[in-house]
C-alpha positions, 0 to 999 in steps of 0.5 A: 636052814633050820637052827639045830643043836648038834650034840647032847642037850645039856642045860648046864652047858653055857653054850647050850643055854645061850643057844636056848636064849637065841632061839627064844629071842627068835621066836619073840621077834617072829611073834612080834613081826607076825602080830604087829603086821597083821594088826597094822593091815587090819587097821588099814582095812577097817577102823583106825586104832588110836593105841596101835602106835603105842602097842607097837613101840612098847613091844619093840622096846621090850624086844630090844631089851630082850635082845640086849639081855641075850647079848649081855649074857653070852658066854665067854669064849673058851680059854683054849681059843683065846690062847691059840689066837694070841700065840704065834 
């Protein structure tokens, strides 16, 4: 099932911005997976590339920092939801 945004695209809405960050992280992870797996297959089939380990680990570190940033910048839940959860 594809990721969709239901409603008007309002770039000033915090939930929409968070959704955009999640989509960007998903694209980053997909690109990381596709290119790194392809590079590792080519390395195994042909000639060893001495620096592929460092490239993969460096890119993975950048991907993890990106994921941490997305998690850290997620919007706070709306006040209405917090009140309804705390009230009996």
